N, C-alpha and C positions, 0 to 999 in steps of 0.2 A: 366667126361669131355665131352663125346660125347653128353650127354643130355643137359648140362648147357651151353656149348660153341659151339653150332653148327656152328655159323658163322666163328669162328676161325678155327675150324676143316675143314670146307669147303674151306676156304681161304688157309690153309696150304696144303690141298690136291691139289688145283688148282696150287699152286706154285710147288709142287712136279711133277705134270704132265708136267708143262712147263719145269722144269729142265730135265725131262726124254726126252722130245721132243728135246730140245737143245743138249742133250748128243748124241742122235741118229744122229742128223744133223751134229754135230761136228765129230763124228766117220765116217759118210758117206763121208764128205769132206776130212777127213784125208786119208781114203782109196783111194779116187779119186786122191789125190795128189801123191799117189804111183802108180797110173795107174791101180788100182784094182776097178772094178765095183762090190762092195760087195752087196749082196742081204740083205734084212732085216733079214733073218735067220742068215747070217754070222755076221751081226752087233749085233744082240741079243746074239749070242754065245760069241762074244768078250766081251760084257757087263757082261754076266754070269761068264766068266773066270775071269774078273776083280774083280767081287764080291767074287768069291770063293777064289781067291788068298789073299784077304784082311782078310779072316778068319784064315789063317795060322799064327800061333804065332811066326813070325819072324819079327824083327824090320824092318819096312818099306817094308816088303815082298821082301827084296833084293834078286834078282835072280829068285824068284818064278814067278813074273809077266812076266819077259822076257821069262822064260822057258815055262810058260803056253801059252802065245800068240804065241811063235815060234812053239810049238807043235800043237796048234790049226790050224795055217795056213799051217803047213806042211801037216796035215791031209786033210784040206779043199782044198788047192790050190797047194800043192806040193812046196811051197815057204816059208820056215821058216824065211828067211831073212826079209820078209815084216812084219811078226808078231813081230820080234825082233825090227825093226825100229819103228813100231807102239807103242810097249810098252815103248820104250825110249821117244817118243814124248808125250805119255800120262803121263809118270813120269815127264817130263819137264813142262807140263802144270800144273800139281799138285803142283810142286815146285813154279811156278810163283804165283799161288793163295795163297799158304802158305806165300810167301814173302810179297805179298800185305797185307794179313791179319796181319802178324807180324808187318809190318810198321804202319798200322792203329792202332793196339793195343798199340804199343810203343808210337806213337804220342799222342793218347788220354789219355793214362795212364800218360804220362809225363805232359800233361796239368793239369790233376787233382792233380798230386804230386806238381807241381809248385804252383797251387792255394792254396793248403793246407800249403805249406811252407810259402807263403806270408802271409796267415791268421795267422799262428803261430807267425811269426815275428812281425806282427802288434800288436797282443795281448801281446807279450813279451816286445817289445821295443817301441811300440806306434808310429812306423814310417811307411811311405808309401813305401819306397824303401827297 
């Protein structure tokens, strides 16, 4: 893949870097909205905790994300409540993206199903409606 599709690999790498940059900016502004001027080190630790929590084999990492972020901010800043609020907003933003994706998949899948049903009706009955 890396030898035959260098352009695609490079393009996906660039998109991943853009995603990482936007994630860092999103987390920075989220912390600023709580009144916390988090350093890049704190932001990267938060991202690492988010990644580690996703490896725990619990459906949707329920409770682990909140506990991980609360513990991290209790250690770093002595305020676990900020970590808890942060984790809830991260979970909310994830749910919004899932809802948008679900709506798009449902819409486009529905379009294809409707087209297939119309084609089958045409073949079976010879009608347009």
